[in-house]
C-alpha positions in Angstrom: -24.1 28.3 19.1 -21.4 30.1 21.0 -18.0 31.1 19.7 -16.1 28.4 17.3 -13.4 26.9 19.8 -10.3 26.9 17.8 -7.9 23.8 19.1 -4.1 23.7 18.6 -3.0 20.2 17.7 0.1 20.9 18.3 -0.8 21.2 22.2 0.2 18.4 24.1 -3.0 17.9 25.5 -4.6 17.0 22.9 -2.3 13.7 22.3 -2.3 13.1 26.2 -6.3 13.5 26.5 -8.7 14.0 23.4 -11.4 13.2 25.7 -11.4 16.4 27.7 -10.7 18.6 25.2 -12.9 17.9 22.6 -15.6 17.4 24.9 -15.6 20.6 26.3 -15.6 22.1 22.5 -18.6 19.8 21.8 -20.6 21.9 24.7 -19.3 24.6 23.3 -20.3 24.5 19.9 -21.2 21.9 17.2 -17.9 23.0 15.1 -14.7 23.4 16.0 -11.3 24.7 13.9 -8.3 22.3 14.5 -4.9 24.3 13.9 -1.8 22.5 13.5 1.8 24.3 12.4 2.3 24.6 8.8 -1.3 23.6 7.8 -4.3 25.4 7.2 -7.6 25.3 9.3 -9.4 22.2 9.2 -13.0 22.4 10.0 -14.2 19.3 12.9 -17.4 18.1 13.6 -18.3 17.8 17.4 -21.7 15.9 17.6 -22.6 12.6 17.0 -25.6 13.7 14.7 -23.8 16.4 12.7 -20.8 13.8 12.6 -22.8 11.0 10.9 -24.5 13.6 8.7 -21.3 14.9 6.9 -19.4 10.9 6.2 -22.3 10.2 4.0 -22.8 14.0 2.6 -21.9 13.6 -1.1 -21.0 17.5 -1.1 -17.7 16.3 0.6 -16.0 13.9 -1.2 -12.1 12.3 -0.2 -9.5 13.1 -2.9 -5.6 12.7 -3.0 -5.1 14.9 -0.3 -7.1 13.2 2.2 -4.5 10.7 2.5 -1.0 11.4 3.1 1.3 9.4 1.3 5.0 9.3 2.3 7.2 11.4 -0.3 8.3 8.1 -2.6 8.0 8.1 -5.7 7.1 4.3 -5.3 3.9 4.7 -3.0 3.0 7.8 -5.7 2.0 5.1 -8.3 -1.3 4.6 -7.5 -4.3 6.4 -5.4 -5.6 3.9 -2.4 -9.1 3.0 -1.4 -9.2 5.6 1.3 -8.4 8.5 -1.4 -11.2 8.1 -3.9 -14.7 8.4 -3.7 -18.0 7.3 -5.9 -17.6 4.5 -8.6 -13.1 4.6 -8.1 -14.1 3.8 -4.6 -17.0 1.6 -5.5 -14.8 -0.5 -7.9 -12.0 -0.9 -5.7 -13.8 -1.8 -2.6 -15.9 -4.7 -4.2 -12.9 -6.3 -5.5 -11.0 -6.5 -2.0 -13.8 -7.0 0.1 -14.5 -11.0 0.5 -11.9 -11.4 3.2 -13.0 -9.2 5.3 -16.8 -10.1 5.5 -18.4 -11.2 8.7 -19.0 -14.5 7.1 -15.3 -15.2 6.2 -14.0 -13.6 9.7 -15.9 -16.3 11.3 -14.3 -18.8 9.4 -11.0 -17.6 10.3 -11.8 -17.4 13.9 -9.9 -21.0 14.5 -6.8 -20.2 13.2 -6.9 -16.8 15.1 -7.2 -18.7 18.2 -4.3 -20.1 17.6 -1.8 -17.4 16.4 -3.4 -16.2 19.7 -2.5 -18.7 22.1 1.2 -19.0 20.2 1.8 -15.0 20.7 0.8 -15.5 24.4 3.0 -18.7 24.5 6.2 -16.5 23.2 4.8 -13.3 25.7 5.4 -15.6 28.9 8.3 -16.5 28.3 10.1 -12.9 26.8 8.5 -11.8 30.1 10.4 -14.2 32.6 9.1 -12.2 35.5 9.9 -8.8 34.4 7.7 -6.7 32.6 6.7 -6.9 29.2 5.7 -4.7 26.4 2.4 -6.0 25.6 2.1 -3.5 22.5 5.5 -4.5 21.1 5.4 -8.8 21.5 1.8 -9.3 21.0 -1.0 -6.9 20.0 1.2 -5.7 17.0 2.5 -9.3 15.8 -1.1 -10.4 16.2 -2.3 -7.3 13.9 0.6 -7.9 11.3 -0.1 -11.7 11.3 -3.3 -11.4 10.4 -3.3 -8.6 8.1 -0.8 -10.5 6.2 -2.8 -13.9 6.0 -5.7 -11.9 5.0 -4.0 -10.0 2.4 -1.8 -13.1 1.1 1.8 -12.1 2.0 4.4 -15.0 2.7 5.1 -16.0 6.1 8.5 -15.7 5.8 7.8 -12.0 5.1 5.5 -11.4 8.6 9.0 -10.1 10.6 10.0 -7.5 7.7 6.3 -6.4 7.6 6.0 -6.0 11.6 9.2 -3.9 11.4 7.9 -1.3 9.0 4.7 -1.5 11.1 6.4 -0.6 13.8 8.0 2.3 12.0 4.7 3.7 10.4 3.2 3.9 13.5 5.6 6.2 15.0 5.3 8.0 12.3 8.8 9.9 12.1 12.4 10.0 12.4 15.1 7.7 11.1 13.1 4.2 11.3 10.3 5.6 9.2 12.2 7.5 6.4 14.0 4.0 6.1 11.1 2.0 6.2 9.0 3.6 3.2 11.3 2.5 0.2 11.1 -1.2 1.7 7.4 -0.9 2.3 7.4 -0.5 -1.6 9.9 -3.3 -2.6 8.1 -5.1 0.0 4.9 -4.8 -1.7 5.7 -5.2 -5.3 8.3 -8.1 -4.7 4.4 -9.8 -2.6 3.1 -9.2 -5.8 5.8 -10.8 -8.0 6.0 -13.9 -6.0 2.1 -14.3 -5.8 2.4 -14.7 -9.8 5.5 -16.9 -9.7 4.6 -19.2 -7.1 0.8 -18.9 -6.4 -1.0 -16.7 -5.0 -2.6 -16.9 -1.3 -5.6 -14.5 0.7 -6.9 -11.6 -0.9 -4.4 -11.9 -3.6 -5.3 -15.0 -4.5 -8.8 -13.9 -5.6 -7.4 -11.0 -7.3 -4.9 -12.3 -9.2 -7.1 -15.5 -10.0 -9.9 -13.9 -11.6 -10.6 -14.6 -15.3 -13.3 -11.9 -16.0 -12.6 -10.5 -19.5 -14.5 -6.8 -17.6 -10.9 -4.6 -17.1 -13.0 -3.4 -14.5 -12.7 -7.1 -12.1 -9.3 -6.9 -12.9 -6.7 -5.1 -11.1 -3.4 -3.3 -12.8 0.0 -4.2 -11.0 0.4 -0.7 -9.7 -3.3 -1.2 -8.2 -2.4 -4.4 -6.3 1.1 -3.2 -5.3 -0.6 -0.3 -3.3 -3.6 -2.5 -1.8 -0.8 -4.9 -0.7 1.3 -1.9 1.4 -2.5 -0.1 2.2 -4.0 -3.0 3.5 -0.9 -4.3 5.6 -0.4 -1.4 7.1 -4.0 0.0 8.0 -4.4 -3.2 9.2 -2.4 -2.8 12.2 -5.6 -0.6 13.9 -6.5 -3.3 15.8 -3.0 -3.9 18.2 -4.1 0.0 19.5 -7.4 -1.1 20.1 -6.3 -4.3 22.2 -3.9 -2.1 23.6 -6.1 0.8 24.7 -8.9 -1.7 25.8 -5.9 -3.9 27.9 -5.0 -0.7 29.9 -8.6 0.6 30.6 -9.6 -2.8 32.1 -6.6 -2.9 34.1 -7.6 0.4 35.0 -11.1 -0.3 35.8 -10.8 -3.1 38.0 -14.9 -3.3 39.2 -15.8 -3.7 34.9 -12.3 -6.1 34.4 -13.9 -8.3 37.1 -17.1 -8.0 35.7 -15.5 -9.2 32.1 -13.8 -12.2 34.0 -17.1 -13.5 35.8 -19.1 -13.6 32.5 -17.6 -13.7 29.1 -20.0 -13.3 27.1 -20.0 -9.8 27.7 -16.8 -9.8 25.7 -18.2 -8.6 22.3 -20.6 -5.6 24.3 -17.2 -5.0 26.0 -14.8 -4.5 22.9 -18.0 -2.2 21.1 -17.6 -0.4 24.4 -14.1 0.0 24.1 -14.3 1.0 20.9 -16.5 4.1 21.1 -14.8 5.7 24.4 -11.2 4.6 23.4 -10.7 3.7 19.7 -7.3 4.7 18.3 -8.8 7.0 15.9 -9.6 10.3 17.3 -10.1 12.4 13.6 -11.4 10.8 10.6 -9.4 11.7 7.4 -10.7 15.2 5.9 -13.0 15.1 3.2 -13.4 18.2 1.0 -16.4 20.5 0.1 -17.6 20.0 -3.2 -18.9 23.4 -2.8 -20.5 25.9 -0.2 -22.6 23.6 2.4 -24.1 25.2 5.9 -23.8 22.7 8.9 -25.1 24.5 12.0 -25.8 27.5 10.7 -22.0 27.7 9.7 -21.1 28.2 5.8 -18.1 25.7 5.2 -16.4 26.9 1.9 -16.1 25.1 -1.4 -12.7 23.9 -0.7 -12.5 23.9 2.4 -11.1 20.9 4.4 -13.6 19.2 7.4 -13.4 15.8 9.5 -15.6 14.4 12.2 -13.9 14.2 16.0 -14.5 10.5 16.5 -13.5 10.5 20.3 -16.3 13.6 21.0 -19.3 12.2 18.3 -18.7 8.9 20.6 -19.0 10.5 23.7 -22.2 12.8 22.9 -24.7 13.0 25.9 -26.9 14.2 23.1 -27.0 10.3 22.0 -25.1 8.1 24.3 -26.7 8.1 28.1 -24.2 8.7 30.3 -21.7 8.6 28.0 -18.5 8.6 29.8 -19.2 5.8 31.7 -17.7 2.6 30.5 -20.5 0.0 30.7 -20.2 -3.3 29.1 -24.6 -3.8 29.1 -25.3 -1.1 27.0 -27.5 -1.8 24.5 -25.7 -3.0 21.3 -26.3 -0.7 18.2 -28.7 1.9 19.6 -27.2 4.0 18.1 -24.3 2.7 16.3 -20.9 4.5 17.6 -18.6 5.8 14.8 -15.3 4.1 16.1 -15.2 2.1 12.5 -16.5 5.4 10.6 -19.7 5.3 8.8 -21.0 5.1 4.9 -18.9 4.2 2.5 -16.1 4.6 4.1 -16.7 2.1 7.1 -13.9 0.0 7.9 -13.6 -2.5 6.0 -11.8 -4.6 8.6 -14.6 -4.0 11.2 -15.1 -7.6 11.7 -11.6 -8.2 11.7 -11.0 -5.9 14.4 -13.7 -7.0 16.5 -12.7 -10.7 16.1 -9.0 -9.9 16.9 -9.7 -7.7 20.0 -12.2 -10.4 21.5 -10.3 -13.5 20.9 -6.6 -11.3 22.3 -8.7 -9.9 25.6 -10.3 -13.2 26.3 -7.6 -15.3 26.1 -5.3 -12.9 27.5 -7.6 -12.3 30.7 -7.7 -16.3 30.7 -4.7 -16.9 30.6 -2.8 -14.1 32.9 -5.4 -13.7 36.0 -2.6 -11.6 37.6 -2.4 -9.6 34.3 -1.7 -5.5 35.5 0.2 -2.2 34.7 3.9 -1.7 35.2 4.7 1.2 37.3 5.6 4.7 35.3 3.1 6.5 32.8 1.9 5.4 29.4 3.5 7.6 26.6 1.4 8.1 23.9 2.3 8.8 20.2 2.7 12.5 19.4 0.0 12.6 16.7 -3.0 14.0 17.0 -5.0 12.2 14.6 -4.2 8.9 17.0 -4.8 8.0 20.5 -2.1 5.5 20.7 0.8 4.3 23.1 4.5 4.0 22.6 4.4 0.6 24.7 2.2 -0.9 27.0 4.4 -2.5 29.7 2.5 -4.9 31.7 3.5 -8.1 34.4 1.9 -11.5 33.5 
């Protein structure tokens, strides 16, 4: 193994093109060190097999430090599902998983399609012959609507949560700071209203349980945490949709292939997720003990993450990995775009359904869809590959 590369996460190249930066590191070493001003270094796994193995290795744990919550008392009351492992995680996941299964997602598809059509009607009205922001006026409202619907937020509050989602996606600035207390209040009110007026979605299942076993009940603090966490975490599909549209419009041959044969759409969504998924790094895990990886000892207490943007393009696993191939055999192997193991993305089925419906309908309704002139700006966050806006002409 060569020297372990060090990657400065404040480097603009890491934000604008993480695939190239991490790809070079991957071919140099299976391990890298990520450096960020004000924080200690983080170990990073750049190759697929090492990354996949770490994500199921019980010697590495998620804990309260893995997920940085806003420093607001209302949002510090309870650990969320991403911060815990073992029995705590298994309990929460078992209780919240019903709306996110593949079967329930299939049942939800007709309602999802109606929402997509309605939002595209509105998008056409917003455009009026001029460039329009597909992220702000379609992808993000869709993700917010679906997340709120699944969790059980009242429809009249969807716009409020959309505002919060926009602020959180940026991750800094006055809008973000102002949104955080509002998120806590909105989640608290959602739970209180569900108790008063009858619950919907996931909250109906959680509040409707008459189980005597207290492990099958959630405290109010746990319910409030689940509301804000699941609604905000449910914004991932918005950025997957935006990334996918941008890439398709930059690859006219693949776009034409997809327009000609819509049966390719499920494979296209998997391939776009593999190559251009919005999450670059997994949340860090902490070594419970000294662990040797690729001949290097990761000391107990050190942080480590998987570089999805690199592992999903590892030529040791994926043939011609930098080629966008919608006919690539599915699941051979499965990419890590939704992570792996016990923390596999709860909303993966929903994200796939949203992206398939959004792309299929968008391409059908707007055959002249094109990127507007100008560069796409990226959110300055090295953990994600997200645009601040996606301007298109219809």
